[in-house]
Every structure is written in structure tokens, then in C-alpha cells.
C-alpha positions as CSV (number, residue, x, y, z in Angstrom):
1,M,-47.9,-64.4,171.3
2,S,-46.7,-61.6,168.9
3,N,-46.1,-61.8,165.2
4,S,-42.2,-62.3,164.8
5,N,-41.7,-58.9,162.9
6,S,-43.4,-57.0,165.8
7,L,-41.5,-59.2,168.2
8,N,-38.2,-58.2,166.7
9,E,-39.2,-54.6,167.1
10,Q,-40.1,-54.5,170.5
11,V,-37.0,-56.3,171.3
12,K,-34.9,-53.7,169.7
13,A,-37.0,-50.8,171.2
14,L,-36.0,-52.5,174.4
15,L,-32.2,-52.8,173.7
16,S,-32.5,-49.1,172.6
17,A,-33.9,-47.8,175.6
18,G,-31.2,-49.5,177.8
19,E,-33.1,-52.0,179.2
20,K,-31.3,-54.7,181.0
21,E,-31.1,-58.1,178.8
22,T,-32.2,-60.1,181.8
23,N,-35.6,-58.5,181.7
24,I,-35.7,-58.8,178.0
25,R,-35.3,-62.1,178.1
26,K,-38.0,-62.7,180.7
27,F,-40.2,-60.6,178.2
28,V,-39.6,-62.9,175.2
29,R,-40.4,-65.9,177.3
30,K,-43.5,-64.6,178.5
31,E,-44.7,-63.6,174.9
32,L,-43.8,-66.7,173.4
33,G,-44.7,-69.0,176.6
34,L,-41.5,-70.8,176.2
35,G,-39.0,-72.1,178.9
36,K,-35.9,-70.3,179.7
37,S,-33.5,-72.3,177.6
38,Q,-35.9,-71.9,174.6
39,G,-37.0,-68.9,175.2
40,N,-33.0,-67.4,175.6
41,A,-32.2,-69.1,172.5
42,V,-35.0,-66.9,170.6
43,Y,-33.5,-63.8,172.1
44,N,-30.0,-64.7,171.0
45,K,-31.6,-65.3,167.6
46,I,-33.5,-62.0,167.5
47,K,-30.7,-60.1,169.0
48,N,-27.9,-61.7,166.6
49,Q,-30.3,-60.7,163.6
50,L,-30.4,-57.3,164.6
51,Y,-26.6,-56.5,164.9
52,F,-25.6,-59.1,162.2
53,P,-28.2,-58.7,159.7
54,S,-26.3,-60.1,156.7
55,S,-25.2,-63.5,158.7
56,V,-28.0,-64.5,160.6
57,P,-31.3,-65.8,158.7
58,P,-34.7,-63.8,160.4
59,V,-36.8,-65.0,162.7
60,S,-39.9,-65.3,160.0
61,T,-43.2,-67.4,159.3
62,S,-41.4,-70.0,157.4
63,K,-40.2,-73.3,159.0
64,S,-36.7,-72.8,160.5
65,D,-34.7,-74.3,163.4
66,D,-32.8,-72.4,166.0
67,G,-30.9,-75.3,166.7
68,N,-32.7,-76.2,169.9
69,G,-35.7,-77.5,167.8
70,L,-37.6,-74.1,167.7
71,S,-39.7,-73.5,164.8
72,F,-41.9,-70.8,163.7
73,V,-44.4,-72.0,161.5
74,S,-46.7,-69.3,161.1
75,D,-47.5,-66.3,163.4
76,K,-50.5,-68.4,164.7
77,Y,-48.2,-71.0,166.3
78,C,-44.9,-72.1,166.8
79,Y,-43.7,-75.8,167.1
80,N,-40.8,-77.1,169.3
81,Q,-39.2,-80.3,167.7
82,N,-37.0,-81.4,170.7
83,T,-40.1,-81.1,173.2
84,D,-42.9,-82.3,170.5
85,T,-44.8,-79.2,171.6
86,Y,-47.1,-76.7,169.9
87,V,-47.6,-73.0,171.3
88,I,-50.5,-71.4,169.8
89,N,-52.2,-67.8,169.8
90,L,-55.8,-67.6,170.0
91,K,-57.6,-64.7,170.1
92,N,-60.2,-66.0,172.4
93,H,-57.7,-67.4,175.1
94,K,-55.4,-64.8,177.1
95,A,-52.5,-67.1,177.4
96,P,-50.9,-69.1,174.7
97,L,-52.3,-72.4,174.2
98,C,-49.6,-75.2,174.9
99,I,-50.6,-78.8,173.6
100,S,-48.2,-81.9,173.2
101,G,-47.7,-82.9,169.7
102,A,-49.2,-86.7,170.6
103,K,-52.5,-84.9,171.5
104,H,-52.4,-82.6,167.9
105,R,-51.7,-85.6,166.2
106,A,-54.3,-87.3,167.7
107,I,-57.1,-84.6,167.0
108,C,-55.8,-84.5,163.4
109,R,-56.7,-88.4,163.3
110,S,-59.8,-88.2,165.4
111,Y,-61.1,-85.2,163.1
112,S,-60.3,-86.8,160.4
113,S,-63.0,-88.9,158.3
114,W,-60.5,-91.3,157.1
115,I,-59.9,-92.5,160.7
116,D,-62.2,-91.9,163.9
117,D,-64.6,-88.9,162.0
118,L,-65.6,-87.4,165.0
119,T,-68.0,-84.3,165.1
120,A,-66.3,-80.9,166.5
121,N,-68.3,-81.5,169.8
122,E,-67.0,-85.3,170.3
123,I,-63.6,-84.2,169.8
124,C,-64.1,-81.0,172.4
125,V,-65.7,-83.7,174.9
126,K,-62.7,-86.3,174.2
127,Y,-59.6,-83.6,174.4
128,S,-61.3,-81.1,176.8
129,L,-61.5,-78.3,174.8
130,T,-63.9,-75.8,174.4
131,P,-66.1,-75.3,171.3
132,E,-64.6,-71.7,170.7
133,V,-61.5,-72.9,171.2
134,F,-61.5,-75.9,169.1
135,S,-63.1,-73.6,166.3
136,E,-60.2,-71.1,166.0
137,Y,-57.9,-74.1,166.3
138,R,-59.1,-76.4,163.3
139,K,-58.8,-73.1,161.4
140,I,-55.1,-72.2,162.4
141,F,-54.3,-75.9,161.4
142,G,-56.3,-76.0,158.4
143,L,-58.4,-79.5,160.0
144,T,-61.5,-80.7,157.8
145,K,-63.0,-83.7,157.4
146,D,-61.6,-84.8,154.1
147,R,-57.9,-83.8,154.9
148,E,-55.5,-86.6,155.5
149,P,-55.2,-87.5,159.1
150,L,-51.6,-86.2,159.6
151,S,-50.1,-83.0,161.3
152,I,-48.1,-80.4,159.2
153,E,-45.0,-81.8,160.6
154,E,-45.5,-85.3,159.9
155,I,-46.0,-84.7,156.2
156,V,-43.0,-82.3,156.3
157,A,-40.5,-84.5,158.1
158,D,-41.4,-88.1,156.6
159,T,-41.4,-89.2,153.2
160,I,-44.8,-89.7,150.9
161,D,-44.4,-93.6,151.2
162,G,-43.7,-92.9,155.0
163,N,-47.0,-91.0,155.5
164,I,-49.0,-93.5,153.4
165,Q,-47.4,-96.5,155.8
166,S,-48.3,-94.1,158.8
167,I,-52.2,-94.0,157.7
168,I,-52.1,-97.8,157.0
169,E,-50.8,-98.6,160.5
170,E,-53.3,-96.4,162.0
171,K,-56.0,-98.1,160.0
172,R,-54.6,-101.6,161.4
173,F,-54.8,-100.2,164.9
174,K,-58.4,-99.3,164.6
175,I,-59.5,-102.4,163.0
176,Y,-57.3,-104.3,166.2
177,Q,-59.2,-101.8,168.4
178,G,-62.7,-102.6,167.2
179,Y,-61.4,-106.4,167.0
180,E,-60.7,-106.2,170.7
181,K,-64.0,-104.1,171.7
182,E,-66.0,-106.8,169.8
183,L,-64.3,-109.6,171.8
184,W,-64.8,-107.8,175.0
185,K,-68.5,-107.6,174.3
186,D,-68.5,-111.2,173.3
187,T,-66.9,-111.7,176.6
188,Q,-69.5,-109.8,178.5
189,N,-72.3,-111.5,176.4
190,K,-71.3,-115.0,177.7
191,A,-70.9,-113.9,181.3
192,N,-74.4,-112.3,181.2
193,K,-75.6,-115.7,179.8
194,W,-73.9,-117.4,182.7
195,D,-75.7,-115.1,184.9
196,N,-78.9,-115.5,183.5
197,L,-78.4,-119.4,183.4
198,T,-77.7,-119.2,187.0
199,A,-80.7,-117.1,187.6
200,K,-82.7,-118.8,185.3
201,T,-81.8,-122.2,187.3
202,L,-82.7,-121.2,190.7
203,D,-86.1,-119.6,189.1
204,T,-86.6,-123.0,187.7
205,L,-86.1,-124.6,191.0
206,R,-88.2,-122.3,193.1
207,A,-91.0,-122.2,190.6
208,S,-91.1,-126.2,190.6
209,L,-90.9,-126.5,194.3
210,E,-93.7,-123.7,195.1
211,S,-96.3,-125.4,192.6
212,W,-95.4,-129.2,193.6
213,N,-97.4,-130.9,195.8
214,G,-96.1,-134.7,196.0
215,P,-97.4,-137.8,198.0
216,E,-97.8,-137.5,201.5
217,C,-94.7,-139.0,203.6
218,E,-95.7,-140.5,206.6
219,S,-93.3,-140.7,209.8
220,S,-91.7,-143.8,210.2
221,S,-89.7,-145.8,212.9
222,K,-86.4,-147.6,212.5
223,N,-86.7,-150.7,210.6
224,V,-85.1,-154.1,212.6
225,E,-81.8,-154.3,211.2
226,V,-81.0,-157.5,208.9
227,K,-77.7,-158.9,209.4
228,N,-75.4,-160.6,206.8
229,G,-77.9,-160.2,204.5
230,L,-77.6,-159.4,200.5
231,T,-77.7,-156.1,198.9
232,F,-80.0,-155.5,196.1
233,C,-78.7,-152.9,193.9
234,A,-81.3,-151.1,191.5
235,S,-79.4,-148.7,189.0
236,I,-81.8,-146.0,187.5
237,S,-79.5,-145.0,184.4
238,D,-80.3,-142.5,181.3
239,S,-84.0,-142.3,181.8
240,H,-84.1,-139.1,180.1
241,I,-87.5,-137.9,181.2
242,G,-88.6,-135.2,178.9
243,E,-87.5,-136.4,175.6
244,I,-90.1,-137.5,173.0
245,F,-89.5,-139.6,169.9
246,N,-91.8,-140.5,167.0
247,K,-91.2,-143.7,165.9
248,N,-92.8,-142.6,162.4
249,E,-90.2,-140.1,161.9
250,A,-87.3,-142.9,162.5
251,F,-86.1,-146.1,161.0
252,Y,-85.9,-148.0,164.3
253,G,-87.7,-147.6,167.7
254,K,-90.7,-147.2,169.7
255,E,-92.9,-144.2,170.8
256,F,-91.2,-142.6,173.6
257,N,-92.4,-139.6,175.7
258,S,-92.5,-138.3,179.5
259,K,-95.5,-140.4,180.1
260,I,-94.2,-143.5,178.9
261,A,-91.0,-142.7,180.8
262,C,-92.5,-142.6,183.9
263,Q,-94.6,-145.7,183.1
264,I,-91.6,-147.5,182.7
265,M,-90.4,-146.5,186.0
266,D,-93.4,-148.0,187.7
267,D,-92.8,-151.3,185.7
268,Y,-89.5,-151.0,186.9
269,F,-90.3,-151.3,190.2
270,D,-92.9,-153.8,189.3
271,K,-90.2,-156.1,187.9
272,I,-88.0,-155.6,191.3
273,Y,-91.2,-156.5,193.3
274,Q,-91.7,-159.8,191.5
275,T,-87.9,-160.5,192.0
276,V,-87.3,-159.8,195.3
277,S,-90.7,-161.4,197.0
278,S,-90.2,-164.8,194.8
279,R,-86.5,-165.1,196.7
280,S,-86.1,-166.6,200.0
281,D,-82.7,-164.8,200.1
282,K,-82.8,-162.4,203.2
283,F,-81.8,-158.6,202.0
284,S,-80.0,-156.4,204.5
285,L,-80.0,-153.3,202.1
286,G,-81.1,-152.0,198.9
287,A,-79.5,-149.6,197.0
288,I,-80.7,-147.3,194.3
289,T,-78.0,-145.9,192.0
290,I,-79.1,-142.8,190.1
291,L,-76.2,-142.6,187.2
292,G,-77.2,-139.7,185.7
293,D,-79.1,-138.2,182.3
294,Y,-82.3,-138.9,184.5
295,L,-84.0,-135.8,183.1
296,H,-83.4,-135.0,179.5
297,S,-82.0,-131.4,180.0
298,C,-80.3,-128.9,182.4
299,I,-82.3,-125.5,181.5
300,G,-84.3,-124.3,178.8
301,G,-84.3,-127.3,176.7
302,F,-80.3,-127.2,176.7
303,T,-77.8,-129.7,178.2
304,R,-75.3,-128.1,180.7
305,K,-72.7,-127.7,178.1
306,G,-75.2,-125.7,175.8
307,T,-76.3,-128.3,173.5
308,H,-80.0,-127.7,172.1
309,V,-81.6,-131.2,172.7
310,H,-85.2,-132.4,171.5
311,S,-87.9,-132.0,174.1
312,E,-90.9,-132.5,174.9
313,V,-91.1,-130.9,178.4
314,I,-88.4,-128.7,179.9
315,D,-87.7,-126.9,183.1
316,Q,-90.5,-126.8,185.7
317,E,-92.6,-128.9,183.8
318,M,-90.0,-131.7,183.4
319,F,-88.6,-131.1,187.0
320,R,-92.0,-131.6,188.4
321,I,-92.9,-135.0,186.4
322,G,-89.4,-136.2,187.3
323,L,-89.7,-135.5,191.1
324,D,-93.3,-137.4,191.3
325,A,-91.7,-140.6,189.5
326,L,-88.7,-140.8,191.4
327,I,-90.7,-140.2,194.6
328,R,-93.3,-142.9,193.9
329,F,-90.0,-145.4,192.7
330,I,-88.2,-144.8,195.9
331,N,-91.2,-144.9,198.4
332,N,-92.0,-148.1,196.8
333,F,-88.5,-149.8,196.8
334,S,-87.8,-148.6,200.4
335,N,-90.7,-151.2,201.5
336,L,-89.0,-154.2,200.2
337,F,-85.5,-153.8,202.6
338,P,-84.9,-152.9,205.9
339,E,-82.6,-150.1,204.9
340,T,-82.6,-148.0,201.6
341,K,-79.3,-146.2,200.5
342,V,-80.0,-143.6,197.2
343,Y,-76.6,-142.8,195.5
344,V,-76.6,-140.0,193.1
345,T,-74.2,-138.6,190.2
346,V,-75.1,-136.5,187.6
347,G,-75.1,-136.8,183.7
348,N,-74.1,-134.7,181.0
349,H,-77.5,-133.8,179.9
350,D,-79.3,-133.2,183.3
351,S,-76.4,-131.9,185.5
352,V,-77.5,-129.5,188.6
353,I,-81.1,-129.8,187.6
354,L,-80.7,-133.6,189.2
355,T,-78.9,-132.5,192.1
356,Y,-81.7,-130.3,193.0
357,L,-84.2,-133.0,192.1
358,V,-82.7,-135.3,194.7
359,I,-82.2,-132.6,197.1
360,A,-85.9,-132.0,197.0
361,A,-86.5,-135.8,197.1
362,E,-84.5,-136.0,200.3
363,K,-86.2,-133.4,202.1
364,Y,-89.7,-135.2,201.4
365,F,-88.1,-138.4,202.9
366,N,-86.7,-136.9,206.0
367,P,-89.3,-137.9,208.2
368,N,-88.2,-141.6,207.1
369,P,-85.1,-142.8,209.4
370,N,-84.7,-146.0,207.1
371,I,-83.9,-143.8,203.9
372,E,-80.5,-142.2,203.3
373,F,-79.2,-140.3,200.7
374,I,-75.7,-139.8,199.0
375,I,-75.3,-137.3,196.6
376,S,-72.0,-136.6,195.0
377,D,-70.6,-133.3,193.5
378,A,-68.1,-134.9,191.5
379,W,-68.2,-136.5,188.1
380,A,-66.8,-140.1,190.1
381,S,-67.7,-141.1,193.6
382,L,-66.2,-144.2,195.7
383,H,-68.3,-146.3,197.9
384,K,-68.3,-149.6,200.0
385,I,-71.2,-151.6,199.7
386,N,-71.3,-155.1,201.1
387,N,-67.3,-155.4,201.1
388,V,-67.6,-154.3,197.3
389,A,-65.5,-151.2,196.5
390,V,-67.6,-149.4,193.7
391,V,-66.8,-146.5,191.8
392,M,-70.3,-144.6,190.1
393,T,-69.9,-142.6,187.3
394,H,-72.5,-141.2,184.2
395,G,-69.5,-142.1,182.1
396,G,-69.6,-138.4,180.6
397,L,-68.9,-135.1,182.1
398,D,-71.3,-132.4,182.4
399,K,-69.1,-129.2,182.0
400,L,-66.4,-130.7,179.8
401,N,-66.3,-132.5,176.1
402,Q,-64.8,-135.3,177.8
403,S,-66.1,-139.2,178.7
404,L,-64.7,-142.3,179.9
405,P,-62.3,-144.0,177.5
406,P,-63.6,-147.0,175.6
407,I,-63.3,-150.2,176.5
408,S,-59.5,-150.8,176.3
409,P,-56.2,-151.1,177.8
410,R,-56.4,-147.4,178.1
411,L,-59.4,-147.4,180.3
412,K,-58.1,-150.4,182.4
413,T,-54.9,-148.1,183.1
414,F,-57.4,-145.0,183.8
415,I,-59.6,-147.2,186.1
416,Q,-56.8,-148.6,187.9
417,Q,-55.1,-145.4,188.9
418,L,-58.8,-144.2,190.2
419,F,-58.5,-147.4,192.9
420,L,-54.9,-146.7,193.4
421,T,-55.3,-143.0,194.6
422,R,-57.8,-144.3,197.2
423,A,-56.5,-147.7,197.9
424,E,-56.6,-146.6,201.9
425,E,-60.2,-146.6,202.1
426,I,-61.1,-149.8,200.4
427,V,-58.3,-152.3,201.9
428,D,-61.3,-154.5,203.7
429,C,-63.2,-154.8,200.1
430,K,-63.0,-158.2,198.4
431,S,-63.9,-156.7,195.0
432,R,-64.1,-153.8,193.1
433,I,-66.2,-152.5,190.1
434,V,-67.0,-149.7,188.1
435,I,-70.9,-148.8,187.3
436,S,-71.6,-146.3,184.5
437,G,-74.3,-145.3,182.3
438,H,-74.1,-142.6,179.2
439,K,-73.6,-145.1,176.1
440,H,-77.3,-146.6,176.6
441,V,-75.8,-149.7,175.7
442,Y,-75.2,-152.7,178.4
443,S,-71.6,-154.2,178.5
444,H,-69.8,-156.2,181.3
445,I,-66.2,-156.9,181.0
446,D,-63.9,-158.5,183.6
447,M,-60.5,-156.3,183.7
448,G,-58.9,-158.3,186.1
449,S,-58.6,-156.2,189.2
450,F,-62.0,-155.0,188.6
451,D,-65.1,-155.6,186.7
452,F,-66.6,-152.9,184.6
453,Y,-70.3,-152.4,183.8
454,C,-71.8,-149.7,181.8
455,F,-75.7,-150.2,182.5
456,G,-78.4,-149.7,179.7
457,S,-80.9,-147.1,179.1
458,S,-84.9,-147.4,179.3
459,V,-85.3,-144.7,176.4
460,R,-87.1,-146.8,173.8
461,G,-86.0,-144.5,170.6
462,N,-84.4,-141.6,169.7
463,N,-83.8,-139.9,167.0
464,Y,-80.0,-139.0,167.5
465,S,-79.4,-142.6,167.8
466,D,-81.2,-143.6,165.1
467,S,-79.6,-141.1,162.7
468,L,-76.3,-142.7,163.4
469,G,-77.5,-146.3,163.4
470,L,-77.0,-146.8,167.2
471,Y,-79.3,-149.4,168.1
472,S,-79.5,-151.0,171.6
473,T,-82.2,-152.6,173.9
474,P,-84.0,-150.5,176.1
475,R,-83.2,-151.7,179.7
476,Q,-82.3,-151.2,183.3
477,N,-80.0,-153.3,185.2
478,C,-79.6,-154.4,188.8
479,L,-77.0,-156.4,190.9
480,I,-77.2,-158.5,193.7
481,L,-74.2,-158.2,196.1
482,G,-73.0,-160.4,198.6
483,D,-69.9,-161.9,200.7
484,G,-68.2,-159.2,199.1
485,K,-68.7,-159.8,195.5
486,V,-71.2,-159.6,192.7
487,L,-73.5,-162.7,192.8
488,E,-75.8,-161.8,189.9
489,T,-76.7,-159.3,187.2
490,L,-80.1,-158.9,186.6
491,H,-81.7,-157.2,183.1
492,Y,-85.2,-155.8,183.1
493,Y,-86.7,-155.2,179.6
494,F,-89.0,-152.4,178.4
């Protein structure tokens, strides 16, 4: 772009030489890099100044407006307010550089140490400029690190208070933008943790099964069916294999660790054996209900929801110890009855790890046709056992911070709704019961249309309960079902 005085002289010379105005207008537009209407406006202004110098202000280097928004700010650039565009004459750029006002203001903010404080190289990369162009560009506009992050036009057009507010709003935007970036990083971090949890879960399962050598399961033939017999239902509730408790560090409780937990499992079977062998009753079915929290943790010593728990063993070691103990219990238990069914629901502590463990046990017992596994993926499951409708649940959810309501009219309504939604499946059942765990305390409530059982835990002591004064008698519970009703409730203490 030519100097404004030089352009005036060139236009004057062309007019004097008799050049067509159409060609002169094109010449002005080309020299200034303007569109047709804007270029014509500049030409008209120059022409009027030449012919009527006393009445028309000259086109000069001071800020002026030609009525179409075009302002000549200096001999280096002009600014069109209507189109918000800068036309800049650069020595190292053949054609004038046209840049939007929004981009120019963004460069001012990015370069200033008040806002982004980007280096010259970073500016070039972000705004697609060459180092040579930006070097001359910042000199033309007087851009420095310590200068306010505003364009000249913003400063002139607005008040001091307005400019201050503009800078404050920019700062607020940057703070919010930074917050959003950190929030996104946090979201990505949580997603990565979830991916790692999933991967680690599978790694734990694979490592556990690859190194596990359980007792050999011999192939068996199908036992002779016993008709119209009773059902012995043994619950394994809240065993918490993997937990450790030192009685010297607490007010109440007995020593507890993984070895003791497995010994309790063996003792539990011995007590069941004494009960069954001492009776003349015929049993058609032996049912094992695993009600969750058989293992103390899920992955890395944490519950599925991410709560860190005090553990003696975790992951592979906990998995192998728990699997051996369960295989031993099911194997011995199944020898007492013509048919054995193992019902499984996960707890809030062990969650999917218990599912994997029972799947491994199911594969192990595959050669035995007298043992069947029923593994639930839901927080509660409905079954028919000896004409009794049974809802099985741990009582506390593994993925949500929720549990069954406390014993109250609300609990009664909640359970009645569960039975009602699947009433067509249990029309032939003579009674209905709910069995759960989670509370570590035994209770049985007759709620009219159903009986509610909360079975105890075999844990002999833990720091969490002791610190809250939640004391209970360590036990496991069994039910004897017959003729569509619960005939007996059995308690085995440890």
C-alpha cells in the first residue's frame, strides 16, 4: 500500500493525463487492497480533496472515517470499521496483508504477558504467520510483552472503564477455560483409572487361574433322585476372606485373618455334616446360597466403589485362598445330598471378583452332574426352592452407595413390590422369603406376606465395627425347607 500523500499525487497525475476514471478506481483498489465499494469511496474522497481542497479534509495518517468505515491510521495500515478488517503494508510481503479484527485482537491478547504470554514462535504456529511477517507486524502495531492486551482501535473506541472491564472479562474467560481443561483432564484420568481397573481385574483373574492347582475333581455319575424330600439350604454370608483383625488393637472381638476364615469354612461344613447325619429326614436337595462379600475386596484392596479396606491379602493371593476354600466346601457338601445347587449373588466388597471365582469353581465341577451353579448378574434374584419363592440379595449394592431399607414399613412395601412385579412366576409357591446379608447381624421378621431374613457373618472381629460399637455374634445360618415353608432356622457359631 502506498503512502496516502503519494497516492494523492499518483491519482492527480492520472487524472491530468486523461486516464479513464474506471481505470483510476481499479488502480486505487489494487494499491490499497480494497473491495470495489470501499476503493471507490477512497477514490472519491481523494478526487474531492483535489478539486475542493478547502471543504474536504485530506486523506492523512491521522484517524479519520470516510463514511464507509475506512480509517487511515498510519502509512503502514488502514482499518475498516464496517468490515472489521485490517489492511497492512509489509516490506517482506508483496501484497498487502489482510487480517480480520478478531484475529488481530486475539494476537494482541496472546502475545501480551497480561493474558497468554505466548512467545513469537508460538504466535506464528497458532496464527499461521511466518517469523518474518510477525517480526514486522508487531513493530507496526507496537506489540510488546508488557503492553495492555488491547488493539489501538479498542482503546480509542471504548472508555477507560470499558477497556478495564474487557481485560477483566478476558481474564475470567481464561480462568474458566483453564478450569474446563483441568475438568477434562480429571475426566480422562478417571476414564483411564476405569480402564486400568478393568485390565487389572482381568490380569488378576488370569494370574490367579494360571497358577491355581485345586484338588482333582473326579467324574461322577448322576445320583438317584430323592422325591418329596426336604431341602437343606446353607448360606455363606459375609465371610470376608482377605480381612485381618488384631484383637489387641480393638475393644472387642477375636483374632481374624484369612487362615482363620478358611478354618471357619471347614468347621462350618463339619457342623452341617453332624446335623444332617444325625437326622432321619430325607433330603432331596442341598442348596448353597452365597450372599456376597465372600472375599474382602475387589481389586487392589479396594471395594468396587473404591473404598480402601484393611486387608491381609488381596488380588491373586486372596482369589486363590478363597477359591480353594470354596471348592473344598462345595465338594464336601455335595456328598451329603443327591443334588446340589449353588446360588450366587455378589456383595458390595467383592463384586465381580466373586463372580469370576464362582465361574472358576463351576468349571472345576463341570465333570460332576450332581452340582449346578446359578450365578446372578443382578443385585437381587428370584428363585423357587421346594415351593418357596426366595429373593436372594446381599443387601448392599456394589456399584451404588445404596442398600436395602432398614426394617420398617418402607422395607415391607419395597419387598412386596419386588414380588408383585414377577408374581406370575411364583403363583405355585406356598410362601415367600427374602434372604440377605451385609449387616453382619442376624434378624428374622415376619412381615405378613413374606418373611425377611438377614443372615449373620462369620467374621470374628473387625476395626470398622469396633470403632462404631457395632458388635454381633459371628455365625452362619441355614434353613430347612419343606412342603412350601421354612421348617427350621439353624445357627452355627464360631
